[in-house]
N, C-alpha and C positions, 0 to 999 in steps of 0.2 A: 484393730485393724489387721494386726499380723495374726490374728486367730481366726479371721474370716468375715468379721463385721463388715456388709455390703454397702450398708448407708453412709454418708460422710455429712448430712446435714447437720448433725448436733455440733458439727464444729464452727459453723458458721453464723452461730448465734451467742450475743454478748449480753451481759445484763446492764442495764444503764438505770442508775436512780433517778429518780424525779429532780427537777431544777439544779442539776449539778453533772459534771462531767467525771467519770471514773477512769481514769488514765489507764492504758496498758502497762503492765510490768515493764520496768526498765532495769536489765540485769546490771549494766555497768555503774549506774546512779546506784544501785542496792548495795552492790557489792563495795563500791568507793565509800558508803557510808558506814558499811560494817567492816570496814578493815579493822582489824586486830580485836574483834568483837567474838563471843561465842554466843549461839542458840541452842536452847534445849526445847524439843517438841514431845509433850509428855501425855500418853494415852494411848489408844487402842489402835487398831488396824486403820481405822478412817485418819488418825494422826499420820501414820505411816503412808497412807494414800497421798495426804497434802505434803508430806515431804518429798515424795515422789515428783508430786508436780513443782514443788519450789525447787528441786536440783535440776530438773529439766530444764526449768526457766533460766536458771542460774548459768546451767553449762552451754549455754548460748555466748557467753563470755568468757568463761574458764571452766575447762574440765575437772573435777573436783578428783580427789584420791580417797577411798575407801580407808580408813586408816584403824578402826577397830569394828569388829561385830562378835555377837558371841554365837554359841555352836547353833543354834536354831534362827540365827538372823533377826531376831526379833528388836536387840538394843545394836544400833549401830553408829557409827561416826564418820564424818566426812571433813575434809580440808582443803580449802581453797589457797593453794599456796602463794600466789601471788599476792592476794591480800590478807593474808593469815588470819581466815575465818573460818570458823567452824562450827559445824550443824551435827547435833544428837538426837538419836532418836531414843526415846525412854519407853520401854514397853511396860505399861503400867494400867492395864483396862480398868479395875476399880478405883484407881489412886491410892487405895488403902492397902492393908496387908492382907495377902490372898493366897489360898491354895486351891489350885486349879487342875482338875483331873479330864482334860480333852484334848482330843487332836487337831489338827488344822481345819478338819471339817467339821469342827462342831460336837463330835460325838462324845458325850460323857460316861466315865466308868463310874463315877461316884458325885454327890452333890459337893458343889464349891463351898469352902469354908473362909468366910469372911469376918473380919476382925476390925468392927466398927470404929474402935477407939484407937487403930493404930495406922497411922499414914503410911505408905510402901516408901521403906528406905532406898528402894531403886532409884525414885526420884528424889526424894528429901536429903539424902545424902550428897546429891550431886549439885543441888538447887546452887548452891554458893559459886559455882563455876559458870554462871551463865547471866550474860549481860540482860539476855530476851530470854521469855520462855512463853509458849504457846502450849496451853493446857486445857483439856475437854475431858468430859465423861462422854460415856455410848450407850449402846444397844446390850451391854455386858450387864447392864444393871437390872435388866427384864430377866435374866436367868435364874432357876433354879438354884437355890443357895441356903446354908446354913449361917445365921449371924451369931458371933461371938462379942463380949463385950466384959472386960475386966477378966479374961482367962475363963468365963465359962458361956454356955450356950444360952442365948436369950430369947430366941426365936428363927424363925425359917421364912422364906417365900416358895412358896408352893409346893412343900415337901408333904405329898399326898399321904406317905405311907409312915409318918413321924408323928408323934405326939406333941408337936411342938406349936407354940403361939405363931399365927400367922401375924408377921409384921408388915410384909408387902415392900414392894420395891421402892415406894415413894419414902419409906422411913429411911430405907438405905441410900437414896438418892441425896435427900435433904440432908440428912448426917453428914454424909461424905463432902459435901460441898461446905457446909459451914466450918467443917475442922481443915478443908483445904484452904479457906479464905482466912480462916483463922492464923493458920501456920504463914501465909502469904503477908498478912498485916503486920504480925508480930516478929518477924525474921528482920535480924539487924541487916543482912542482905537485902538490896533493893533492886532488882532487875525490874525492868519493864515486861509486865505479864500480860498475855491476852489470854483472857476466857473464852473459847470458842463453843458457841452455843450448840444445840442439838443437830445432829445431821440425819435428815429423814429419808427412810426408804420408799421406793415406790414398789413393792410386790402387789400383784393384782391377782385374785381368783382364789388365793392361798397364801400362806408365808415359806419363808425360806425353806424349811425344813419339809414342807409336803407339798411341793410342785408349784408353788407361787411363780408367776413371771412377769417380766418387764418389756415389753414388744414394742412400745409407741416411741414414734421416731421423730417426733415434733415437742417442744414446750408446751406447758398448758397458758391457755391465754387468761389473761387477769379475771379472778372471778370463777374460773371454771374449777378450780382444786382447792379445797379448804385445809386438808391433811387429815391425817388420822387422829381418832382422839388420843392415842397413846403421845403424839407428836405435842399436842396441847398440854397435855398433863406434864411432860417432862419440862418443856420449855418454861411452863409456868413456875414451877419450881426452880429453875436456873434464875430467871428474870427476878422471882422475889427474893432469893438468897443473895444474888448481887447487889440489889438495892439496898437491902438490910444492911450490907458489911459496908458501903460507901459513907455513912458518916462517921465511923469510924477511921477512915483514911482521910475524910476532909478534913477531921479534927488533928489527925497527926501531920498535916502537910504534906502526905503522899499520895493525894488522890489521882496524881499521874502515874504512878507506878502500876494500877491495876485498871484496865480497859476490857469493854466487851466487845468479842469480835462478833458480830451478829449474823451469821451466816444462812440462819433457818429458811428466811422468805425466799431470797433468791435460788437457794437450792431445792426448794419445795417445788418450785414450777418446773424444773427440768427432769422429768420422768423418762427423757430420751437419751440422758448422758451416764446411764450405767452399763455397767460390764454385761448383765445380762447373762445370755447363754455362752459368750465368747470368751471364758475362764481360760478353754486351753484350746488348742489348735486342732483345725477340722472337724468341728462339732456343727452338726444340723441344727440350726436355732429352733426347729419344730419338733425335735427329738425330746420327748417327755422325760426319758432318762438322765436328761442333763438338767444338773441343779444350777438354777439362775443366781447370778449375785445381783441383786438391785439394791444393794445396800452403798458398795462402794462405786467409785467414778471412775469412767473412762480418762486415761492421760494422754495427749491432752484433753480436754472437756472442760465441763462446767466447773470443777474443781480448781481451776485456774484463777478463778475470780476471786475465790478467797485470798490467795497470794495478791491479787491486784489490791485487794482491800485492805492487808497488813500494810502494804509499801503506802497506800494513801495515808493510812491511819498513823503511821511511824515518821514518813518523812516529808510530809506537807505542813 
């Protein structure tokens, strides 16, 4: 809105599940339940997007104080003093150890280097500090990257000018989730962990890097949109790996510590809720030189429903 978006109808739609009610977020009830607790949100810029929504919702009850941020403002921490409640954002777009050579606009100077057998210590070293963790993968797994294991290169994804085995992003994503879930189930520390599913984009006519746009101002109707092929590939991996780990959790008596936060279906119906061309102030929506953002969500907007779901899952 501040950057010039003229339509407001996207604010007036709420997702309603069949045969039950999803209450709106209650900031006082949430903060009261989380007194003396600590949360960690682990992932990429979509997790940052979700934490923006969560902090805005909670700020209706109390304004938090930012008590830490790194130089790039990627890793941050906020404190709600009256409740002694802390929320941390941990930037780790691959969840595993990585070397990334790109700027904030996604422009790369070299291939990403990924270590498939090493989880990112940015989050594993802090895991023991949290009572609740929200963790997710995302579109970063589709990027061009060189894959390492046991200290040597084993392959690549889409490295056209290198004589490396094409392993594909499916290999990367499946292996990463297996390692993440094994870490969670084997850790002596047992926070409540919510694994959030794939967040869809709604680029039309092209992709983010070659002129894709998202100009819709209404949600899809039921059955109007079935998602992109990539959505179904990534979501299938997520659901399969989550189901595979559940017997181990049930057998250990810790089934309640890992939950599936499935936001895909409700999000896929909301092409109207993205930032679009309004990333910066005073931009003409029809200016073809403006790079659209059809992945991240307006705040307030559809992403608030993710936090409605979290509250219902944890407090009801």
